[in-house]
N, C-alpha and C positions, 0 to 999 in steps of 0.2 A: 558502630551503627550510626547512621546519619539520618536526619529528618529532611523532609522535602520543604524547602522554603519557597513560598510563592508570594507574589504581590500583583497588584492590578495591572502592572505593565506587562505581565507575562501573557495576558490574553488580549488579543486585538479588540478594540472598541467595536461593538456590534455595528455601528454606523459605517465602519470600514469593511467588516467581515461580510455583512449581509449583501452589499453590492457585489462583492466578489462571487458570492454564492449565486446571486441572481444571474450574473453573466454566464455562469456555467449551466444553470438549469433552464434559462429562458429558451435557448434553442431546442431543448428537449420538449418543453411545453408547447412550443410552436409546431414542432414536428408531429405532436400528438394532439393538436388543437381540437380535432373532432371529438376525441375521447374526453378531453378536459371539458369541453362544452357540454356534453351529455352528463358528465359528473356534476357540473355546476347546476344544471337543470334539475337533476335528482335532489341536489342539496336544497334548492328552493322549494321543491314539492314536499320534501320531508319537513322543512321548517313550517310551511303552510299548514300541513296536517297537525303538527305539534301545537301551533297557536290556536287551531280550531278546537282542540280537545277540551280546554276549560269552558268554552262557550257551550259545547254539547253537554258537559256535566252540569252546568248551571241550568240549562233548559230541562234536563232530565230530573234534577232535584226539585226544581220549581214545579214541574209537572206532577211529580209524585206528591208534592206538598199541597196540591190543589185537589178539589173534589173530583171524583170520577166522572161526574157529569160534564166537567169542563175539558178534561183531557182524556181522550179515549185510550183504550188499551193498545190499539193499532199505532197511535202516535207515540206512546211510550216505547213500544217495541221498535218502531222506526228509529227513535233517538238512540236506543241501546245499540241497534245495528250500525247506525252512523258513528257512534262512539267507537265501536269495535273496528269499523272500516278505517277510521282516522288513525287508530293505534296501529293497525296493520300497515296502512300506507306510510306512516312515519318510519316504521321498521324496514319495510320493503325498499323504500327509496334510499334510506341510509345505507342499506346493504348494497344496493346497486351502485350507489356513489362510491363506496369503498372498493367494490370489485372493479369498477371502471378505472378509477384512479390508481388502484394498486398496480396495474400494468405500467402506468407512467412512472411511478416511483421505482419499480423494478428496473425499468429501462434506464432511469437516471443513475441508479446504483451500478448498473452494468457499465454504462458509458464512463462514469467518473472513476469507477474501480479500474477499468481498462486504461483510462488516461493516466492514472497514478502509476499503474504497473509499467506502462511504456515510458513514463517520465523517469521513473527510478532507474530503468535500464539505460536511459540516455545520459544519466549523470556520470561524472568523471570518476576515475579510479580512486582518487583521494576520498570522495564521499563514501564509497563502498568499503574502503579500508577502515573507516571510522564509524560506520553505522552499527547499530545494535539491532540485529535481525528480529529477535523476539518482540522488543518494544515497538519496532517499526511496523511489524505485522499487526500488532494489536491496535496501534494508532490508525492504520488504514481501515481496519474493521470497524472501529468505533466511529471514525469520521464518516464513512459511507453510510453507516446506520443512522448517524446523526442527521445527515442530509435527507435521508428518507423520512425521518421523523418530522423535520421542519417542513418538508413539502406537504406531507399529509395533514399535519395538525395546524399549521399556520393558515393554510388555505381553507380547510374544512372544519376547523373548530374555533379558532380565535375570531376571525372575521364574522362567521355566522353567530357566535355567541354575543358579540358586540351588537350585531343587528337585532338579535332577539331581545337584548336588554332595552334597546331603544324602542322597540315595538311594544314591549310590556309596559314601559314607563308611559308611553303615549296612550295606550289603552286605559290604564288606570287613571291617568290625568283627565281624560275625556269623560269616562264613565263614573268615576268615584271621587275625584277631587285631587287637589295638588298635594295633600299630605301623604297619600299613598305613593304617588309618583316620586315625591321627595325622599321617602324612606327607601325606596328601591335604589334611586340614584346615589343616596348617601351611603347605603350599605355597600353598593358596588364600588364606590370611590374608596371607602375605607378598606374594603377587602383588597382592592387592587394595589393601593398604596402600601399596605402592610405586606402583601405577598411580594411585591417588587423589592422593597427594602430588605426584607428578611432573606429573600432568595439571593440578592446581591451579597448579603453578609455571608451566606453559606456556600457561595460559589467556590471559595478558596478550598473548602473541604472536599468539594467534588474534584477540583484539580489535584489535590493531594492524593485522593483515592485513585484517580487515573494514573498519576505518576507512579504511585506504589504498585499498581497493577501492571504497568508496563515494565517496571524494574524487576518484579518477580517473574514475569513471563520471559524477559530477556535472560535472567539468571538460569531459568529452567532450560531454555532452548540452547544456550551456550554450553551448558553442562552436558546435555544429551548429544549435541553435535560432536563434542570432544570426549565421547564415552571412552574411547581407547586410552586417552591420556589419563583420565580419571582412574582407570583400572591399573595402568602401568605404575602410577605413583601411590596407589592404595589410598586414594583421597575421597572415597565415597562419603565418609562421615564429615569431612571438611566441606564437601559440596552440599551435603544435607544441612549443615550448620549455616552456611551462607544463604541457602534457599530459605531456611527457617527465619533468618533475620529479615529477609525480604518480605516474607509472608507476615511477620510480626508488624512491620511497618504498614503493610496493606491492611491488616486487621485493625490497627489503631486509627488509620485514616478512615476506614469504613465505619468505625464506632463513632468518631466525631461527626461523620456525615449523617449517620442514623439519628444521633441525638439532636443535631440541628434540624433534621426533618421533623422530629417530634415537636420541637418548639414551633416550627412553622405551621404544622397541621393543627396544633392546639390553638394558636392564635386565630387561624382561619375559622375553626369550628366555633369559637366564641363569637366572632362577628356574625356568622350565619345564624347562630342560635338567637342572638339578641335581635337581629333584624326580623326574623320570622316571628319571634314572640311579640314584638311591637306591632307588626303588621296584623297578625291574627287578633291581638287584643283590640285594636281599633275596629276591625271588621266585626268582632263579636259584640262590641258595644253598639255598633250601628245596627246590627240585627236586632238586639234587644230593644233599641229605640224605634224599631220598625222603619229605619231609613234604608235598610237593605233586606233583601230576601235571603233565605237560607241558601239558595242557589248562588247568590252573589258571594256569600261567605266561602262556599266551596270553590267558586271560580278564583277568588283571590288566593286561597290556600294552594290551589293547583298551579297557579301562575308562579307562586313563590317556590314551590317544589321544583317545577320545571326550570325555573330561572337559576336556582342555586345548584342544581345538579351539574349543568355545564359550567357554571361559575366556579364551582369547586374543582371541576376538571380543568378549567382555565388556569387555576393556580398550579395544578400539576403540570400542565402544558408549559407554563412559563418556566417552572423549575427545570423541566426537561430541555426546554429551548436553551437555557443557560448552560446546562450540561452538554448539550449537543454542540453549542458554539465553542465550548472548551475543546471538544473532540475534533470539530471541524477545523479549528484554528491550528491544531497539530498537523492535520492532514494538509492544510494549505501551506504550512511551513515547508512541507516536502515539495509541494507543487511550485512554491516560489523559489526553491533552490535552483539556481542556474548552473548548468554544467560549465566547467572551466574551458572545455574544448567543444566548440560548436562549428557547424558547417557555415561557410560563407553564404550570404543570401543568394548569390548566383553561382554556387558551387557546381562544377561539372562532374560528370561520371568519369572515373579513371579509365583511361584507355591503355591497356597493356599490350605490348608487342614483343619486346625482347626480355623484359624483366630486369632492367638495369636499376641498381640502387645507388644513390649518391648521398653522402652526408657532406655538406659544405659549411665549414666554419661554425659547427654546431657547439653551442654552450648550453648547459642545462644543470639545474640544481633543484632538489626537492624543497629546499628552503634557501633563503638568502645566505644562511650560515653553512650550508652544506652543498657545495658545488660538486657535481659528479662527473660531468663531461666538460672538457676545455678545448676549444678550437679544434674539434674533431673533424678530420677530413679523410674520406676514403670513397672509392668507387668500386662497386661489384658489377661486373659485366653480366649480361643476360646469359643464363645457362652455366655460369661459373659456380663452383662450390667453394665457399670461403668460410674459414673457421675463425671465431673470435676467442682468444684465450687471454688469460691474465689472472692475477691473484684475486681473491674475494674482495669485492668493493671496487674493482677496477672500472666498472661501468658497462659490463657486457650485457646484463639483463636490461639495463636502462636503454641501450641501443634498440633492443626489441620493443620496449614500451613506446619509444618515439616512433619506430617504424609502424606500429599499429595505431599511432596517434592517440594513445591513452593520455599523453601529455604533449604539449607543444614546446619546442626549444625556447630557451630564454632569448637566444639570438641564433642566427644561422638558419639553414634550410635543409629539409630532407626532400629528395627528388626520387620519383619512380618513373622510369622511362622519360626523364626530362620534365615531368610535371610536379610542381610544388604540391605536396600532399595537403597543405592548408587550403588549396584551391579546388580540391575534389571532395566529393561526399565521403563521409566516414564509412557508409555502407559499402560503396564500391571499392574503397581502399581495403577494408578488412575482408571483403570477399575475394580479393586477389592474393591474400597471404594466408597460408595454412601453418599451424604451429603444433608441435609436439612439446607440451610443457614439461617442466621438470617434475611437477606434481599434478597428475591428472585426477581430477575429482569427477566422479560419475554421478548420474542421476539414479534414483532408486527405481530402476526400470529394467527391462530385459537387456541382455548383451546386444541383441539385434538393434534395438532402438537407440542404445547409447552410441553404437558405431554409426548408425544412420544419422545421428545428430550432426555429423560432418556435412551432410547434404540431405535434408529431410525429404527431398523428392526422389531420392535414389531408390532403385528397385532392389528386391532381395538378391538378385543375381549380382548386382553391382556391389552390394554389401559383402556378399560372399567372396567376391574377387578381392576386395580390400582386406578381408580377413586373411586370405591366402598371402597377399603381398606383405602383411605384417607378421607372417609366420605364426598366426594364431589358430590355424585350422586344426592342428593336433590337440591343442588345449581345448578347443570347442568340442571336438569329437569325444573327449573324455568326460564332459559334463553330462549329468543325468538328463537334462532337458535341452542339451545342445545350445544353440545360439539364442534360444528363448529363455535361458536361465536368468533369473533376476540377480542383480549384482549387489543389492543392499544399499542402504543410505550411504551416499558419498562413495559407493563402490567398495565398501569395507570387506565384502566377501571375497574380493580378489587381492592377490598380493601386489606389492608395489610394481614389480616387473610386469605382471599381467595387465595392470592398469595402464602402464606406459605403452604396451603393445596395442591396447585398445585405442590409446591416443594416436598412435602411428596409423592405425587403420582409419581413424576419423580423418586424419590429414590426407591420407591416400584418397579417401572418398571425396573430399572437398575438391581435389583436383585443381588447386590454385597454381598460378604461374610461379609463385615464390613460396618456398618451404623454409620454415624455421625449426631447428632442433635445439631446444633449450635444455642442455644436459640431459637429453632424452634417454640415455643408456646408463645413467648413474645408479639405478636400482636393479640392473640386470646382472645375472651371473655371466660368466665368460662365454658360455655356449650360446645363451640367448643374445648376448651382446653381438657376437659374430653374426648370428642370423639376422638380427635387426639391422646391423650396419650393412650387411649384404643387400637387404631390401632397400635401405636408404640409398646406397650407391646406384642401384638400378633406377630408383626414382630420380635421383639428383641429376642424372644425365638429361632429363626432360624438363627440369625446373632450374630456376636460380635458387641455390641453397645456402642458407646461413646457419652455421653450426656453432652453438656456444658449448664449449667442451671443457670439462674438468679433467677427464682422462685424455691426456695428449696422445696416447697410443691409438685412439679412435679416429684421429684426424690427420694422420701422417700422409694420407693420400689426397688431402684437400688440394685444390688448384692453388690456393693461396691461404696463408695464415696471417691474421692481423693480431698483433700483440698490443694489448692495452695496459697502461699503468697510470693510476691516478687520473683516469678520464682522458688520457692522451694516447694517440697512436705512436708507439715508440719503435716498432719494427713491423715489417711485413715481408712476405716471401714464402717460398716452399719450405717444407720441413728440412730438407738437407741443407739448403742455403742458409736458413736461420741457425741451424746447429753450427755451421761453419763460421758464422759471425762471432760466436762465443759471447752473445749478449744476454738480454733478459730471457728470451725464449730458451736458450741453452740452460740457464739457471733453473727455470721451471722444469725442464725435461730431466735434468740430472736429479733434482729433488724428488721427482716422482719415481725415477728409477731406483733411487735409494730406498724409497718407501716399499717398493715391491721386491726388494732384494736383488735387483738387477743393476748392472752398471753399463753406462753408455760405452 
């Protein structure tokens, strides 16, 4: 078990973070400026009604304290009605304010959430290979909620509360003397100083609780995603123990957070109680000395009540702002993450004509110590079917990753139809290449929608044609709900071979000029493999096809076979010609024949 160590450097200074936030929400506020303006008007009206209430109470109490001859019943009833109207106006305008501005905060959460979602999808493959899905999802949720909180409470609680404090201090100074105004300002200053220092002290406990929450959520999501693996290895208790450890860390962090909150709330309550006691004591003595009326005493008491309700809430808001900033800082770390592969500022749209692929002097390594491709040179003509073969780790899948531009070569260039893929948009590049991956992971949706994912605009008829081309129609016909059958999370309701044929149907539907088969028949039985390869050969005649093959028997009809070894092209040619050379390809072929009990 480990603990979460944090320090002040882990969270950006608010002077840095708040401008970042402002740059993101300012355009949203501007686009909704009419609604924001109405909300601010409602805020001012609500505060005006609130400041009027103590004066109405004073007039009412003084009126009741006078003889009936001086203040008529109708005047008393009018003041009662005015008091009720002021109370209602305060509540009504506050509700209207929240309703009007609620739409703005929802729009901000919508836009920022969408921006984060798009940004994450724009990040490079390395980021996604190292991300923690559960923790990332929780960070995004807390960050967007934190932005909503800041927008609502900073604009409509902090600034108005400071305005109200200034107004109350001024009113008391003018009407009752400097000592009353001084008590208000001193208590506010003490309250603010204590709240800020105490909140700064306990922010680390908030960060620890957030980190523990993300850790436990990540643990749960990872375990559920890998449900089959857990079952295969009989590790339910092991997973439960690890999750229990994560929850134990979360529980301890939450306990520290709760105890620190108790200390903060207790200190704030002491300051409020002392200031109210002192203020009412002075007012009571003034009433006893006939320097004030009973109505003045009620007015001061009401002002103190009205002042410390939002002031107490201001302490809560400050605490929540610090917590929100911690959450927003995590969200902005994601937004600040820059993809390693980016479009050039003036990137063109890829224009495909023949579908020619060329790797020229390509070098690449996932790290400085791990070079995968070395001086790789080859050309695949448009319409040609070329197989990439070699031992595990030879660089076959890396060639595909560079073709899709998940990574850029360390040196050298990849061309499609003579165009450097660095100079074209990634969107146009990837729309020109369809792939049948070795491991096809499906969405928890219907079979129809999973196949349509290859081209979301495709009609049902086009999807059905792709199903037939992938030899899936017999399988679909046997399903209780046919093509509308849900496939389960990650497609786990289907076998590996069935998922691969779904991937083939997707690739067919995409109708891209270049087709990539990444060991796409490795999980198929012999009969299905023959059917799929038949479909592939029918498709390959209309596309440039790149086949990464483990089973060499599936690519004997390829127009050309490229043999890779340690990231270098060591042989190329047709199947028969390569066998005749007696080189690396021959050794691979003979090894596979021995495995299957056949001899060349």
